[in-house]
C-alpha positions as CSV (number, residue, x, y, z in Angstrom):
1,X,19.3,71.8,-21.8
2,X,21.2,68.8,-23.3
3,X,23.8,67.0,-21.2
4,X,27.3,67.4,-22.5
5,X,30.1,65.1,-21.6
6,X,33.7,65.3,-22.5
7,X,35.5,62.4,-24.2
8,X,37.4,61.6,-21.0
9,X,34.1,61.5,-19.1
10,X,32.7,59.1,-21.6
11,X,35.7,56.9,-21.4
12,X,35.5,56.8,-17.6
13,X,31.8,56.0,-17.8
14,X,32.5,53.2,-20.3
15,X,35.3,51.9,-18.2
16,X,33.0,51.8,-15.2
17,X,30.4,49.9,-17.2
18,X,33.1,47.4,-18.3
19,X,34.2,46.6,-14.8
20,X,36.8,49.2,-14.3
21,X,38.8,48.3,-17.4
22,X,41.1,51.1,-18.3
23,X,40.6,52.3,-21.9
24,X,44.1,53.4,-22.7
25,X,44.2,51.2,-25.8
26,X,42.2,52.4,-28.8
27,X,38.8,50.8,-29.1
28,X,39.7,49.7,-32.7
29,X,42.4,47.5,-31.3
30,X,39.8,45.6,-29.3
31,X,37.5,45.0,-32.3
32,X,37.4,41.2,-31.9
33,X,36.9,41.4,-28.2
34,X,33.3,41.3,-26.8
35,X,33.4,42.7,-23.2
36,X,29.9,41.6,-22.5
37,X,30.3,37.9,-23.4
38,X,34.1,37.6,-22.6
39,X,34.8,36.3,-26.1
40,X,37.2,37.1,-28.9
41,X,36.2,36.4,-32.5
42,X,38.6,36.2,-35.4
43,X,36.9,36.5,-38.7
44,X,37.4,34.0,-41.5
45,X,39.0,36.7,-43.6
46,X,41.5,37.5,-40.8
47,X,42.3,33.8,-40.3
48,X,42.7,33.3,-44.1
49,X,45.2,36.2,-44.2
50,X,47.2,34.6,-41.3
51,X,47.2,31.2,-43.0
52,X,48.3,32.5,-46.4
53,X,51.4,34.1,-44.8
54,X,52.7,30.7,-43.9
55,X,52.6,29.2,-47.4
56,X,54.1,27.8,-49.5
57,X,55.4,24.9,-47.5
58,X,57.2,21.7,-48.6
59,X,58.7,18.6,-47.2
60,X,60.8,15.6,-48.5
61,X,59.4,12.1,-48.3
62,X,61.6,9.0,-48.3
63,X,64.4,11.1,-49.8
64,X,62.7,10.5,-53.2
65,X,59.6,12.8,-53.3
66,X,59.2,16.5,-52.5
67,X,55.7,17.5,-51.6
68,X,54.7,21.2,-51.7
69,X,51.5,23.0,-50.7
70,X,50.6,26.5,-51.9
71,X,47.6,28.8,-52.4
72,X,45.7,27.7,-49.2
73,X,42.0,28.4,-48.8
74,X,40.5,28.2,-45.3
75,X,36.9,27.0,-44.7
76,X,35.1,26.7,-41.4
77,X,32.7,23.9,-40.5
78,X,30.5,25.1,-37.6
79,X,28.5,21.9,-37.5
80,X,31.5,19.8,-36.7
81,X,33.6,22.5,-35.0
82,X,36.5,22.0,-37.5
83,X,38.6,24.1,-39.8
84,X,39.7,22.9,-43.2
85,X,42.5,24.0,-45.6
86,X,42.4,23.2,-49.2
87,X,45.7,23.8,-51.1
88,X,47.3,23.1,-54.4
89,X,49.5,20.0,-54.0
90,X,52.6,19.3,-56.0
91,X,54.6,16.0,-55.8
92,X,57.9,16.1,-57.5
93,X,60.4,13.3,-58.0
94,X,63.1,12.3,-60.5
95,X,61.2,8.9,-60.7
96,X,58.0,10.5,-62.1
97,X,57.4,11.1,-65.8
98,X,56.7,14.1,-66.0
99,X,58.9,15.0,-63.0
100,X,56.0,16.5,-61.0
101,X,52.3,16.0,-60.5
102,X,49.8,18.6,-59.3
103,X,46.4,18.4,-57.7
104,X,44.4,19.5,-54.7
105,X,44.3,18.3,-51.1
106,X,41.7,19.2,-48.4
107,X,42.7,18.7,-44.8
108,X,40.3,19.2,-41.9
109,X,41.2,19.6,-38.3
110,X,40.1,20.1,-34.8
111,X,41.6,23.1,-33.0
112,X,43.6,23.6,-29.9
113,X,45.1,26.5,-28.0
114,X,48.9,26.6,-27.4
115,X,49.2,28.8,-24.3
116,X,53.0,29.1,-24.5
117,X,52.9,30.6,-28.0
118,X,49.4,32.2,-27.5
119,X,48.4,30.5,-30.8
120,X,45.2,28.8,-32.0
121,X,46.5,25.7,-33.8
122,X,45.3,22.9,-36.0
123,X,45.1,19.7,-34.0
124,X,45.3,16.2,-35.6
125,X,44.7,17.3,-39.2
126,X,43.2,14.6,-41.5
127,X,43.4,14.5,-45.3
128,X,39.8,14.2,-46.4
129,X,40.3,14.5,-50.1
130,X,43.2,14.4,-52.5
131,X,42.9,14.7,-56.3
132,X,45.9,14.4,-58.7
133,X,45.8,15.4,-62.3
134,X,46.7,13.1,-65.1
135,X,47.2,9.9,-63.0
136,X,45.2,6.8,-62.5
137,X,45.6,3.2,-61.2
138,X,48.2,2.1,-58.6
139,X,50.5,5.1,-59.3
140,X,47.7,7.5,-58.4
141,X,46.9,5.6,-55.3
142,X,50.5,5.5,-54.0
143,X,51.0,9.2,-54.7
144,X,47.7,10.1,-53.1
145,X,48.8,8.2,-49.9
146,X,52.2,10.0,-50.0
147,X,50.5,13.4,-50.5
148,X,48.0,12.7,-47.7
149,X,50.7,11.7,-45.2
150,X,52.9,14.7,-46.0
151,X,50.0,17.2,-46.1
152,X,48.9,16.1,-42.7
153,X,52.4,16.4,-41.3
154,X,52.9,19.8,-42.9
155,X,49.7,21.2,-41.4
156,X,50.0,19.6,-37.9
157,X,50.1,22.3,-35.3
158,X,49.9,25.0,-38.0
159,X,48.8,28.3,-36.3
160,X,45.6,29.8,-37.5
161,X,45.8,32.8,-35.2
162,X,48.5,34.0,-32.9
163,X,47.5,36.5,-30.2
164,X,49.6,39.5,-29.1
165,X,49.9,39.9,-25.3
166,X,48.0,43.2,-25.5
167,X,45.1,41.5,-27.3
168,X,44.5,39.4,-24.2
169,X,44.9,42.2,-21.7
170,X,42.3,44.8,-20.9
171,X,43.2,47.2,-18.1
172,X,44.9,45.1,-15.4
173,X,43.2,41.9,-16.4
174,X,45.0,39.3,-18.6
175,X,42.7,36.7,-20.0
176,X,43.3,33.0,-20.7
177,X,41.8,31.2,-23.7
178,X,39.0,28.8,-22.9
179,X,36.5,27.0,-25.2
180,X,37.0,27.3,-29.0
181,X,33.9,27.5,-31.2
182,X,34.1,27.3,-35.0
183,X,31.4,29.4,-36.7
184,X,30.7,29.6,-40.5
185,X,32.3,33.1,-40.7
186,X,34.9,33.0,-37.9
187,X,36.3,31.3,-34.8
188,X,35.3,32.5,-31.3
189,X,37.3,31.8,-28.2
190,X,36.0,32.2,-24.7
191,X,38.2,34.4,-22.5
192,X,38.4,33.6,-18.8
């Protein structure tokens, strides 16, 4: 005769296997949490959606230029444990003819965890590549320098993922974020 168990019995059994963690939260809410390795993984698609919500961004430079970033694309570099954002860059100024120049900027960054905000943030971003359309010579070099400085400033401490308190709590245990590992398809954080 097959053994039949109720859903509450299965939950109790699963809770016992997981160290007594109460399973009052739906399992779908814990999809990125791996109980067995004590890790949380955020997929590249999830991170891309979070980054896109924070754009466009802009900043004035020397009261003469306005630098804007839009349409960000996140890429992950597992080999170097870095994240990169490539965005459309616009530099506008009444001194330019035409009054604005567009191009692309790629900024890569290490990652850090901000415990107070429960956020995974870019740390010391660096402009790796900047291309401006229709310019050459010294004007292009100067505008590339301005674009690189402002892009780095705009992306410094940019959050890639902010955790809700319930995402770091299972049963009575609240986890802290430990090591951060960049993979090709997501970012994994150790939970301690």
